[in-house]
N, C-alpha and C positions, 0 to 999 in steps of 0.2 A: 701549837699544833693546828688549831683552827685557821690561823693566819697563813700557815704554809699550805693548808688544804685549799683555801681560797685562791692562793697564788697558783696552785696546780690547775684549778678550774679556768683561771684567766689565761693560762698558757695553752691548754689543750683545746679550748673551745671558746666560742663567742657568747656563751650563755650568760656570763656576768655583765656583758655590755648592754643587755636589754632587759625589760621587765620579766619577772619569773613566769608570768602567764603566757609568754611567747617563746619559751624555750622549745626549740624545734625537735630535740632528741631526748627522750625519756627512757630510763632503764630501771627495771624492777626485778627483784627476786622474790618469788612467792613460795611460802612454806606453809605446812599444815599437816594434820593427821588424817584427813578425810580426802581421798582421791577425787570424789565427786564434787566436793565443795571447792577444791583447788581448781578443777577444770571450770567450774561455774564462774569462779572469780576471774580466771584468765579470760574466758569468753566475754564477760561483762566489761573488763578493762579494755580489751582490744576491740570491743563492739563487733565481734565476729558474727552476731546475729543479724547485722545489716547486710543485705544481699550484695551491695555494691562496695563493700569494704575489702581491702587487700589484706590477706592473712596468710603468711608463710611461716614455716617452722623448719628448724634444723635440730637434729638430735645429737647429743654428745654424751655417750655413756648412759647413765640413768636419768639425766636431765634433758629437758626439751626447751629450746629457745624459740618463742613465737614472736613474730613481728607484724605490725599493722600500722595503718595511717588513721589517726583519730583527730578530727578537727584541725587538720593541717600539721599535726605533730607525728614524728616517727617514733613509735612506742615499741620497745623490746621488753618482753616478759620471759623470765626463765622459770619454768615450773619444776620444782624439786620433787623427788619421790616421797610418797607418804610413809614408806617403811623406815625412814630415818628415825622417826619418833619411836618406833617399836624397839629399835636397838638402844635407845637412850633411857627407857622408862625405869630400868633397874639401877638404883642409886649406887650399889656396890660396884657395878661394872661401868659406871658412867664415863670415867676418864679413859678407860681402855677402849670403850665404844667410840668416844670422840676421836681418839687416835686413829681408829679404823676408818671413821668417816671423814677425816681431815682432808684426804686427797680429793674425795668427791666434792666437798664443800669448796675447796680452792679451785677445782676445775669449774664448778658452777659459777664462782665469782669471776673467773677469767672469761666466761662467755659474754660478759657485759663490760669489757674493758673500756675505759679506765676505771669504772666502778659503778655500782648501782646508785640511783637517787634514793632508793628506800628498800628495806627488807620488809615485806608485807606478810604478817602472820595471820592466816585465815582461821577464824573460829566460828563454829556453828552453834556452840552452846556457851552461854555466859558463865555457867558453873565451872567450866574448864576441866571437865571430867577426863579429857584425854591427856592432861599434863603437858600441854604444848609449851609451857614455860621451860621445859628441858631443851627445846630447840633454841630458845634465846640464850640459855646457858652455854650450849654447844657453840653458838656463834661467838659468844664472848671468849670462850676457850681458844677458838681458832683465830679470830680477827681482833680480839681485844675488847675492853669495856666500851670503847668509843663507838662500837657498832650499835649500841642501844640508842644513841642519838639519831640513828638513821633507821630505826625499827618502828613499825606502826602496826597496830592490831586492826584487822578488817573483820567486822561482824557481818554475817550474811543475813541476819534477821534483826528486827527491831527489838530493843530492850530498854528498860528504864535507866535513867542516868545513875541512880543509886546502885543498881546491879552492876552496871558497867564499871563504876568506880571501885567496886569491891573485887573485881577480877584481878587475879594475880599477875597475868600477862600485861594488863593495862598499867598496873602500878610499876611493873618492871621496866616497861618502855618509857622513854622520856619525851614522847610526843603524844598528842591527843589522838584517840582512836577514831575510826571512821566506819559508819554503817553503809555498806555498799548496796546500791540499788541499780536496777537495770534501766538506767536512762542516762543520756549524755550529760546533762547538767550535773548529776551526782558524780560521774566519772571525772568531769572537768574540775569539780571541787576537790576530788582526791588528788589530781595533778597539782593543784594549787597548794594543798596542804603538804604534799610531799616535796615541793620545791620552794615554796614561798614561806609558809608559816614555820616549817621545820628549819629553813635556812636562817631565820632570824636568830635562833638560839645556837645553831651550829656554825654559822658564818662560813659555810661551804655548801655548794649545791649538790654534791654527790660524795659517796664514801670511797676512799681508796687507802690501801695499805702499802703501796709501792712508792713511798715518798722519796727515798734515795734515788730510785730509778728515774722518777720524774724530775728531780733536781738535776741529775746528769743530762737528761734529755733537754731540759730547759737551757742549761749552760751551753750545750752543743749547738742547739738551734739559734741561741742568741749570738754565739760567736760566728756561726755561718751567716746569719743575717747581717751582722755588722760588717763583715768582710765584703759580702755581696753589695751592701748599701754603699760602702766607700768606693768600691770599683765602679758601680753604676753612677755614683755622683761625679767621679772624675771624668767618666765618659761623657756625661751630660754637660759638664763644664766645657770640655773641649768642643762638643757640638755647638754649644751656645756661642763660644768665641768665633767658631767658623761661620755660624749664621750671621753674627754681627758684621764680619768682613764681607760676606756675600751681600748683606743688605746695603752696606756703603757702596759697593761696586754697582749694584742695581740702581741706587739713587743717582750716581754719576752718569750712568747710561741713560736714565730717564731724562736728566737735565739736557744732555746732548741731543737726544731725540726730540725734545720739545723745541730746542733752538732750530734744529733742522726742519721741523714741522712748520714753524712759523714762517720760514722762508718759502715753503711750497704751498701755502694756504691758497693763494690766488690760482696757481696752476691746478691744484686739486679741485677748486670750485669750478673752473672751466671744464675739467674732465667730468665732474658730476653733472653739469648741464648737458654736455654731449651724451653722457650715458642716459640721462632722463629722456632726451630726444630719441635716442636709439630704442629705448624701451617703449616709447609711445608708438614709433613706427612698427616695432615688432608686435605690439599688441594689436595694431590695426591689421597687419598681415595675418596674424593668428585669427582675428575675427572673420576676415574674408575667407580664410582657409576653412574655418568651421562652417561658414554659411555654404560654401561650395560643397563641403562634405555632406551637409544636410540635404542640399538640392540633389546631389548624386545619389544619396540613399533613397530619397523620395522617387527619383527617376527609376532606380533599380526596382523599387517596390511596385511602381506602376507597371513596369515592363513584366515583372513576374506575374502581376495580376492579369495583364492582357494575355500573357502566354497561357495561364490557366484557363481563361475564358475561351481562347482559341482552341485549346485542347478539348474543352467541354463541347464547343460547337462542332468540332470534327467528330467527336464521339456521337453527338446527337444526330449529325448528318448521316453517319454510318448507320445508326439505328433506323432513321427514316427511310434510307434506301432499302434496308432489309425488309422493312414493313411494306414498302412499295412493291418489292418483288413478291412478297406474300400476297398482296392485293391482286397483282396481275395473275398469279397462279390461281387464286380463288375465282377471279373473273373468268379465266379459261374453263375452270371446272363448272362454274355456273352456266356459261354459254353451252358447254357440252351437255349438261343436264337439261338445259332449256331446249336444245335441239332434239335430245332424246324425247323430251316431253311433247314437243311439237309433233314428232314422228308418231308417238303413241296417240296423240290427239287426232292426227290424220287417220291413223288406223281405226281409232274408235269412230271417227266420222264416217269412214267408209262402211264400218260395221253397222253404224246407225242407219245410213242410207239403205244398206242391204236389208236391215230389219224393217225400215220404212216400206220398202217395196214388198217385203213379205207381208207387212201389215195391210197394204192395199190389196194384196191378193186375198188375204184373209177376210178383208171387208166384203169382197165379192162372195165369199163363202159364209158370210155372217148369218145369213138366214139358216144355213145348215147347222152351225155351231156358234151361237152368239156369245155364250159365256166364255169359252176358250179364247175368243178374239179379244174380249175386254181385258182378260188377265194379261195377255201378252202386251197389250198397249200400255197398261199400267206399269208393267215391268220395264218396258223401254223408257218410259218417262222418268221413272225413279233412277235408272242407271245414268241417264243423261244429266239429271240434276246433281247426282253424286260426283260425276266427272267434272262438271263445271265448278262445283264448290272446292274440290281438291285442287284444281288448277289455280283458282283465285287465292287460296291460302298459301300455296307454295310460292307464287309470284310475290305476294305481299311480304312474306318472311324474308325472301332473298333481297327485296328492295330495302327493307328496314335494316338488315345487316350491313349492306353496302353503305347506306346513309350514315349509320353509326360509325363505321370505320373511317369514312371520309371526314366526319366531324372531328373525331379524335386526332386524325392526322393534321388537319388544318389548325387545331388548337395547339398542338405540340409545336408546330412551326412558329406560330405567333408568339408563344412563350419564349422560345429560343431567341427570336429576334428582339424581344423586349428585354431579355436578361443581359445581353452583351452590347446593346445600344448600337447595333450595326444594321444599316438598311440594305439588306441583301436578299435577293429573291431566294426563298427556301424551296419552293416546289420545283422539282426537276423539270426541264423543258420538254422532256419526252412524255409527260403526263398532263392531260387536260381534264376538265370537269366532265366532259362528255364520255371520257374513257372510264371514269370512276362510277358512272351511273349504270344501272342495269339496263340492258337493251330492252326495247319495247316488245311486248308479247305480240306475235303476229296474229 
């Protein structure tokens, strides 16, 4: 039986071709009487507490199959319902209850086809108060006594070895129990015990009860494989013969081409020399062409730069002309103001002379009213000084303004001539320095 089971493993998977620590797919069925402990055991085995673990589940009736990836292995765990044990605790109705649960157990078994690597019985108390050994008896009733070789007790807490050895479920199972802890090393040890240590005594990596079906499948696949192998071998032999014929033809053609090539070696050498000479001439032409392109690009760049400078000069010239027109208008306004000032000055002079005559007349009457004559004379002198000071200030301000405008205009022209390196007369011919100066005060 064990030899046939090992043969099934070799047929359906590659697990027997590598060490048991590297079996890529593991399947377990978890049983127990406490729903909380069963869930805790499933979470610990699947490492579902790690945030980056994949954990998917699918439900089939009262059973739930959960899958995850643990240390590079694909692990499937079928969680059975806790109420199975409640239906088995009464001894008088044990066999009838097993018959009622048989379909559920077989369906649970089918969820990990072709079979589980181990049935894991979860215990929370070493005293076995829940009578979980009834679950092992039910498994034997449904799947046969051989299922005990694939059954293992999982303790969720630490207990002494003597207490564990006295446990009824541990004595009933034919494999060493395991104390499950929430760390990856402990879970990997569970995988090793379930596939390696247990396999030494079972001589098979997983449990299955469909031996006849597996024998038929093995025979069918072997027959199909042999037929396909023979067909492919015959095709490969034909291809090999055709390849040999093609190889001989190619060798004959190569020999002929080598003979023809030896006759044309000298001609080929002359053609190579001519080709090298043409390449040198072509390289020289390309070098000259590249130099001409560089010179042309440089000329275009200088032309663009000169065009920009000419445009700047035209714009500056336009601005200077506008400023010149403004100066001419200002000059006309200043001349008009100066003329008006001269007229006012003439009027004031005439008034002054008139006042002077009146003063002389008053001097003759000084003996009559000396104080009034003195006040009039002081008033005339003060008015004359005020007019003279006002005239000098106005003339000085106008002269300074014109000098400043003239200086800025000449500086702008000089900067323009220096920027474009062209010796061109900037000052328009219609303007002279004498025109830019303020006319002398009469």
